[in-house]
C-alpha positions in Angstrom: 108.5 152.4 -24.0 110.9 153.3 -21.1 107.9 154.8 -19.2 106.0 151.4 -19.2 108.9 149.0 -18.6 111.7 148.6 -16.1 112.1 149.1 -12.4 110.6 152.6 -12.3 107.8 151.9 -14.8 104.5 153.8 -14.7 101.9 151.2 -13.9 98.9 151.7 -16.1 95.3 150.3 -16.3 93.4 150.6 -19.5 89.8 149.4 -19.6 88.6 148.7 -23.2 85.1 147.9 -21.8 84.8 144.9 -24.2 84.6 147.3 -27.2 86.5 147.4 -30.5 89.5 149.1 -29.0 90.6 146.0 -26.9 92.9 144.3 -29.5 94.6 147.6 -30.3 95.2 148.3 -26.6 96.9 145.0 -26.2 98.9 145.2 -29.3 100.2 148.7 -28.8 100.5 149.1 -25.1 101.4 145.5 -24.1 103.0 143.9 -27.1 104.7 147.0 -28.7 105.4 149.2 -25.6 106.0 146.4 -23.1 103.3 147.2 -20.5 102.6 144.1 -18.3 99.5 142.0 -19.2 97.4 143.2 -16.3 97.7 146.7 -17.7 94.9 146.0 -20.2 91.5 144.7 -19.1 88.2 143.8 -20.8 89.9 143.7 -24.1 87.9 141.0 -25.8 85.3 142.7 -27.9 81.8 141.2 -27.1 78.5 142.0 -28.9 76.8 142.7 -25.5 79.9 144.4 -24.0 79.9 141.8 -21.2 76.6 143.0 -20.1 78.0 146.4 -19.1 77.3 149.8 -20.6 80.4 150.9 -22.5 80.5 154.5 -21.5 83.8 156.0 -20.3 82.6 157.9 -17.2 82.8 157.6 -13.5 79.4 155.8 -13.3 79.8 153.1 -15.9 83.6 152.7 -15.6 83.3 152.2 -11.8 85.5 149.1 -11.8 88.4 151.0 -13.3 87.9 153.8 -10.8 87.9 151.3 -7.9 91.2 149.8 -9.3 92.8 153.2 -9.6 91.7 154.1 -6.0 93.8 151.3 -4.8 96.9 153.2 -5.6 98.8 150.5 -7.5 98.3 152.2 -10.9 99.6 155.6 -11.8 97.5 156.1 -15.0 94.2 154.8 -16.0 91.9 155.2 -19.1 88.7 153.8 -20.3 87.0 153.8 -23.9 83.6 153.5 -25.2 82.3 150.8 -27.4 83.8 152.1 -30.7 87.0 153.5 -29.1 86.1 157.2 -29.9 85.8 158.5 -26.4 88.1 158.3 -23.5 88.2 159.0 -19.7 91.6 159.7 -18.0 92.4 158.9 -14.4 95.4 159.4 -12.2 96.6 157.6 -9.2 94.1 157.1 -6.3 91.3 157.7 -8.7 92.2 161.4 -9.6 89.7 162.3 -12.3 90.6 164.5 -15.2 87.5 166.0 -16.8 87.4 166.0 -20.6 87.6 169.7 -20.9 90.8 169.8 -18.7 92.3 166.8 -20.6 91.9 168.7 -23.8 93.5 171.8 -22.3 96.4 169.9 -20.9 97.2 168.1 -24.2 97.1 171.6 -25.8 99.4 173.2 -23.3 101.9 170.3 -23.7 101.3 169.7 -27.4 104.9 169.9 -28.4 105.7 166.9 -26.1 103.9 164.9 -28.8 106.3 163.9 -31.6 103.6 164.2 -34.3 103.2 168.0 -33.6 107.0 168.5 -33.4 107.0 167.7 -37.1 103.7 169.2 -38.3 103.3 172.3 -36.1 100.0 173.4 -34.8 97.4 175.4 -36.8 94.7 175.9 -34.2 92.6 174.4 -31.5 88.8 173.8 -31.3 86.2 172.9 -28.7 82.5 172.5 -28.7 80.5 175.3 -27.1 79.5 173.3 -24.1 83.1 172.3 -23.4 84.8 174.5 -20.7 86.9 177.5 -21.7 90.1 176.0 -20.2 91.3 175.5 -23.8 90.8 179.2 -24.6 93.2 180.2 -21.9 95.9 177.9 -23.3 95.3 179.1 -26.8 95.7 182.8 -25.7 98.9 182.1 -23.8 100.4 180.2 -26.7 99.0 182.7 -29.3 97.2 179.8 -31.1 93.7 180.4 -32.4 90.8 178.7 -30.6 87.5 177.9 -32.4 84.2 177.5 -30.5 81.9 175.2 -32.5 78.5 173.7 -32.0 78.3 170.2 -30.7 79.1 167.7 -33.5 82.3 166.3 -34.9 81.5 167.5 -38.4 82.4 171.0 -37.4 85.9 169.9 -36.2 86.2 168.0 -39.5 85.5 171.0 -41.5 88.1 173.1 -39.7 90.7 170.4 -40.1 89.9 170.1 -43.8 90.3 173.8 -44.1 93.7 173.7 -42.4 92.7 175.7 -39.3 92.7 173.0 -36.6 95.2 170.5 -35.3 93.6 169.4 -31.9 90.0 169.4 -30.9 87.7 168.0 -28.2 84.3 168.0 -26.5 83.0 167.7 -22.9 81.5 164.3 -23.8 84.9 162.7 -23.6 85.8 162.9 -27.3 89.4 164.0 -28.2 91.1 164.0 -31.6 93.6 165.6 -33.9 94.2 166.1 -37.6 96.2 162.8 -37.8 93.0 161.0 -38.8 90.4 163.8 -38.5 88.3 161.8 -36.1 87.8 161.0 -32.4 90.5 158.6 -31.3 90.5 157.5 -27.7 93.7 155.5 -27.9 95.6 158.4 -29.5 94.5 160.6 -26.5 96.0 158.0 -24.2 99.2 157.9 -26.1 99.2 161.7 -26.2 98.9 161.7 -22.3 101.6 159.1 -21.9 103.9 161.2 -24.3 103.3 164.2 -21.9 103.9 162.3 -18.7 107.3 160.9 -20.0 108.4 164.3 -21.1 107.2 166.2 -18.0 108.2 163.5 -15.5 105.1 164.2 -13.3 102.1 162.2 -12.2 98.6 162.9 -13.7 97.7 164.9 -10.5 100.9 166.9 -10.4 100.6 167.9 -14.0 96.9 168.9 -13.6 97.6 171.0 -10.5 100.6 172.7 -12.1 98.3 173.4 -15.1 95.7 175.1 -12.9 98.4 177.1 -11.1 99.6 178.4 -14.3 96.3 179.0 -16.2 93.7 179.1 -13.4 91.0 176.4 -13.0 87.7 176.2 -15.0 85.4 174.4 -12.5 82.9 172.5 -14.6 80.2 169.9 -14.4 77.5 168.6 -16.7 74.1 167.1 -15.6 72.2 164.8 -18.0 68.5 164.1 -17.8 68.1 161.2 -20.2 65.1 159.6 -21.8 62.9 162.7 -21.3 59.7 162.7 -23.4 60.8 164.6 -26.6 57.7 166.9 -26.4 58.3 167.7 -22.8 62.1 168.4 -23.5 61.2 170.5 -26.6 58.6 172.6 -24.6 61.0 173.1 -21.7 63.8 174.4 -24.0 61.4 176.6 -25.9 60.0 178.2 -22.7 63.4 178.6 -21.1 64.7 180.4 -24.3 61.7 182.8 -24.1 62.5 183.5 -20.5 66.3 184.2 -20.8 66.2 186.0 -24.0 63.4 188.4 -22.9 64.7 191.9 -22.5 63.6 192.0 -18.8 66.0 189.2 -18.1 69.0 191.3 -19.1 71.0 192.3 -15.9 68.9 189.9 -13.8 70.5 189.3 -10.4 70.5 186.1 -8.4 71.5 185.6 -4.8 72.4 182.1 -3.6 73.7 182.0 -0.1 76.7 184.4 0.1 77.0 184.5 -3.6 75.5 187.2 -5.9 75.4 186.9 -9.7 74.4 189.2 -12.5 73.4 188.2 -16.0 75.6 189.8 -18.7 74.4 188.0 -21.8 72.0 185.3 -22.9 71.6 183.8 -26.4 70.9 180.7 -28.4 74.4 179.9 -29.8 75.0 180.7 -33.4 78.1 179.5 -35.4 79.3 180.8 -38.8 81.7 178.2 -40.1 84.9 180.0 -41.1 85.7 177.5 -43.8 82.5 177.5 -45.9 80.5 180.4 -44.4 77.5 178.3 -43.4 75.5 179.6 -40.5 74.2 177.2 -37.8 71.6 178.7 -35.5 69.8 177.2 -32.4 72.9 175.3 -31.1 72.2 175.7 -27.3 71.1 178.2 -24.8 73.9 180.2 -23.1 73.7 182.3 -20.0 76.9 184.2 -19.3 77.3 186.0 -16.0 79.3 189.1 -15.3 82.0 187.1 -13.5 82.6 185.0 -16.5 80.6 182.0 -15.2 78.4 180.2 -17.8 75.2 178.0 -17.8 74.6 176.0 -20.9 71.2 174.2 -21.7 71.0 171.8 -24.6 68.5 169.2 -25.9 70.0 166.3 -27.7 68.7 163.2 -29.4 65.2 162.4 -30.7 65.2 158.7 -30.4 62.3 156.5 -29.5 63.5 156.5 -26.0 63.2 160.3 -25.8 65.6 163.2 -25.6 68.4 164.1 -23.2 68.5 167.5 -21.6 72.1 168.6 -20.7 72.9 171.3 -18.3 76.5 172.5 -18.0 77.8 174.9 -15.3 81.2 176.5 -15.4 83.1 179.2 -13.3 86.7 180.3 -13.4 89.1 180.6 -10.5 92.5 182.3 -10.8 93.4 182.3 -7.1 96.0 179.5 -6.7 94.8 178.9 -3.1 91.4 178.0 -4.4 92.0 175.6 -7.3 91.9 172.4 -5.2 88.2 172.5 -4.2 85.4 170.1 -4.9 83.7 171.1 -8.2 80.2 170.3 -7.0 80.7 172.6 -4.0 82.1 175.4 -6.0 79.5 175.1 -8.7 76.6 174.5 -6.3 75.2 178.1 -6.4 75.3 178.1 -10.3 73.6 174.7 -10.4 70.9 176.1 -8.0 70.2 179.0 -10.5 70.1 176.6 -13.5 67.6 174.4 -11.7 65.5 177.4 -10.7 65.2 179.0 -14.1 64.8 175.8 -16.1 62.3 174.1 -13.7 63.8 170.9 -15.0 62.8 168.7 -12.1 59.2 169.9 -12.1 58.9 169.8 -15.8 60.4 166.3 -16.2 59.1 164.8 -13.0 62.7 164.0 -12.0 64.4 164.3 -8.7 67.8 164.6 -10.1 70.0 164.0 -13.2 70.4 160.6 -14.7 
């Protein structure tokens, strides 16, 4: 409460995007914790979400991003329609990607009173989520589980007493306090960390990168692709990258040279019930530890979504403050080349 009130208060801006989380934001952050009324916006739930798309990302939460870029607010967050997913921003629009948000919460987990009382059993992330969490788990000697995409896998780990904190690259964060995604909990976790560490979001993030290194990461989504086209693209891509001739394949992009170390279609054996889940996403792992992930999701009437994730790790502290799209450019070029996603989908770029 002291963080959000008084002369040295942290000014926050929380955008509920006219979803169900609005009344909870006002009650908890404004009424209970004393944040000024202008800290919470778009908090009246509306059936049409005010004509906006309630998706907490830089595209659909652009009004929040603009407000944060003004410099008045030190912490910002947005939620999706049902309040499960969350996006975290710092002053001047500093963006915290979901994988880094999960890793920072993990690294500072004992700043959160709940975990001071319960302890920590383990961490978990979905396979497409960056490996930033793994580095935290290794340093803290806490097990990290890599699961397929889907919250049910986290739920099983929590039911089995193996996981206390989990998250995914699609802005979902949760813990074993309710076993589900909880966007407002993630915001309160971040505020608990900020008050304990006495740092800004950007300072905290950069200190984290200096300590653990930075996992540069981005995800491209190609939405509403004809399901038959998407399925054939993924089937053909799997045939290419899992062929024996693809092993040790080399790629040269500008001044960068990459060599394939391993490719597979991700398979997961649940450590709680032993069930095996196959065909959970194509992985291409390079000898320098970089990863390319290809997944097809959704079979709705509007088509499928093809997701491409690119990740590389940088340990040099003088190179952790670069633009992700620039750093990942060569990997993205490889992903586009081997998948032929633009030609196959007749798209010029991601959605």
